[in-house]
VOTORFI-683122 format. One record per residue (C-alpha): residue in one letter; x, y, z. Coordinates in steps of 0.25 Angstrom, whole numbers, plus 5000, padded with zeros to 4 digits. Example, Ala and Ser with C-alpha at 12.3 -4.5 7.8 and 13.67 -1.06 7.14 Angstrom:
BEGIN
a504949825031 s505549965029 
END
This chain:
BEGIN
m511050145014 e509850215018 q509850385020 v509150415034 i508650545035 f508450585049 v507450675055 p507650775066 p506850745076 v505450805073 q504050825080 t503150865070 t502650815056 d503050965050 d504450915055 l504550785050 a504050835036 s505050945035 a506250845037 i505650755027 e505450835016 p506750865014 m507050715011 l505950695001 q506850794991 e507950694992 h507150564991 r505850524985 g505750384990 r505350315002 f505750355016 t505750265029 i505450335042 a506150295053 f505350335066 r506150345081 h505150245088 p504150155083 v502950245078 p501550205072 v501350265059 y500350265046 t500950185035 n499650115027 f498250145026 t497150035024 g495750095027 r496250145039 q497750215045 r498750125049 r499850135058 r501250065060 t502250075071 v503650065065 d505050125068 r505150145052 l504250175040 p504850125028 g504450165012 v503950305017 k503550405005 f503150555010 f502350645000 h501650765002 d500050765004 s499550834990 r498450914998 t499150975011 k500650945006 a500950875020 l502050755019 c501550625020 y502050485019 t501750355013 v502150215014 h501250135004 n500850244995 r499350224997 h499250285008 g499950405014 f499950485028 y500450635035 l501850645039 s500950685051 d500750545054 l502150505057 p502550545071 a503650635066 s504350645079 e504650485078 v505250505064 l506950475066 a507250465051 v506850465036 i507550365027 p507350375012 e507250245007 r507950184995 e507250184981 p507350044977 s507850014963 q507049994951 d507349844952 e507149834968 a505749904967 r505349794954 e505949674965 r505049744976 k503849734968 l503949614961 r504249564977 e502849614981 i502249574971 r502749414971 a502249424988 t500949494983 q500949374972 r500849274984 r499749354992 i498849314981 h497649224986 p497749074983 n496449064976 a496749194967 w497549254956 d498149144949 d498649224938 l499449334947 k500149234957 r500749204941 d500949314936 p502449374938 p502649494948 e503049594938 k501749584932 f501149664945 l502349774945 h501349884943 l500249844952 g500049894966 r500349824980 a499449714987 f498749794999 s497749735009 i496249765006 k495749705019 g495549865025 k494649885012 f493549795014 p492649745025 e492849615031 f491849555025 v492349575010 i493949535013 d493049385017 h492349385005 l493549404998 r494149295007 d493049205002 a493249234988 f494649204987 k494449074994 y493249034986 k493749114972 w492349184973 e491849314965 y491649424975 s491749574974 h491449694984 m491649844982 e491749944992 h491250084989 g492250204997 i492250344996 r493550354988 r493650214983 d492850104980 l493449964984 s493149824977 v493549684977 s493149564969 t493549424966 k493249334952 l493749194948 g493949204934 d493649114922 d495149074923 g494949024937 i495749134943 f495049194956 r495449364955 a495149474965 w495249614963 f495249744973 s494749874968 s495050024975 e494150114964 y493850264968 t492450274970 g491550284959 c492650274949 a493150144942 n494550174943 g495450144955 c496550034959 y496349884956 y496949764962 v497149624962 l496549544976 i497549434978 n496849384991 p495749434999 t496449565006 t497449604999 a497449684984 a498849694975 f499049714961 g498449864961 e498149964947 y497550074947 d496550124936 
END
């Protein structure tokens, strides 16, 4: 049975932070935040911040900003938001989530991998479709690249996947250089990749492009 910690009515972010801080000494995992009414909250960042209207926000991890020490939250690990982005007066309760066992976590990861394998384009990665999901346990989750490139690049990728054409494109950024490439191998298997490298460096994050808009199975260098 889940433990529910009700938050006394608060009006400010400081009040909410004061209510949450003691919980972090007892529970290092994730929380669900329950709101009094459906409210818009930041949950993701894909080129621009996006809000979802929810009455419960599960999978929340709290952390402190390394520079300001302010309390922050994240849902997807890759991006976080300040606690001040939440409507403090609407928070009803904070619920510590039970940490899954190792077996449960492994099975959840395997289900995610199987779902990702089913999303591989019919023309691509015939070898990855056949591989056992256990091979990818250490690799990252799937995500969309649509917001990272101009629409014409996505259109070219769609054609490349459809006709198994070779294609490459790079976007130079202030912090990151993003690139995509596709190639038909000598073994007859069409493959595609997405990379996000630190600008001016030959290291970063490297992913398999499983279809024209989705990257998965990331490795970090």
